C-alpha angles and dihedrals in degrees: 000000000000117000115266094011091124096046112126138194130210114248141164122248111254088223111035101017094234116149116240140158114262124188113253094227088057091049092049092063098041099267132113094066094131132060095212144012086255092061094043090052090049093052093048094046093049094041096232090142096045124106127236095050107170129028094263088062097052122147118237114225132181118226108214093195099050090031096225138099122256132180132223135191143160119255114248093226108032097023091219120144119256133183141186141157119298092243093047091049093046095051096049093047095046106024107025134240119352110245117241114270093028134099134197114238142157117269095218096036093244107128091193094060101093095176111137087229088059096055112084139170113242137181121230087257092053091049091053089049090048093052091046089053091051091050094048110125092023111145126220120200122241088243090055090046092051091049092052092046091053092045092056096050122091132046101271121102114273110256100177094252113122110216136151090225093091103102138173119266091032114123147142089254093055092051092047089054090055091048088052094048093050092042093242094289131120111259090215111043095016093237108167138210094040116180133194089275099042097039133063133200110230126200106223098206092041090241105132091196094054096087101161118134094247091057095049125084132182115232135165118254092253094054092043090058091048092049089058100033120104097216124097114275136179124292093259092063093043090050090050090050093053090048091049091050092051 
């Protein structure tokens, strides 16, 4: 054993304040701060011996996946870890609270440019203009334009799905007429009290553009799926298919 290896010094516990003897070799490397495992556990759980306590002492880290910088720190009161984007952190530390309805962004759009001159406060309208400016010159294929044009036709609410099944003459009023005529009951299984969610309007001849009342039929969602499925189904559905085909 090396001389002086067991020498100790009286110190106070960093958690409970109790005096105890700590080895000098441990104190030399920054250890020996706690009188027991219990106090050491409390300190580590609460983060009292962690760095970066307080927002102004936050640590800047680069996220390789998102390709931008963020900052994390430990709250002074709760000692819980918090994090936010670098621009958001920088503005609150150096400029103060961000007003409601505004966001902090990068002037040139480069999230790796951490220059203070590149960090600006923008309203939602300014953010929209900035995005539009970045997309200026962005081309859209003819196929995409056609899908967008089809999707915005018809009377139903736009759902974001581009489909050619949005046809003229199809409306909520027409579907309600079919439900009233068929007394809100499935014309296959007889299930009653069908709503807009549990009932489907089926085109008898399969032509989605033929939306006259005589060509429309109210069926429940289960029967509607069976009518269009390619698997074997019960005789009632087969009879219905034959009837519809005729």
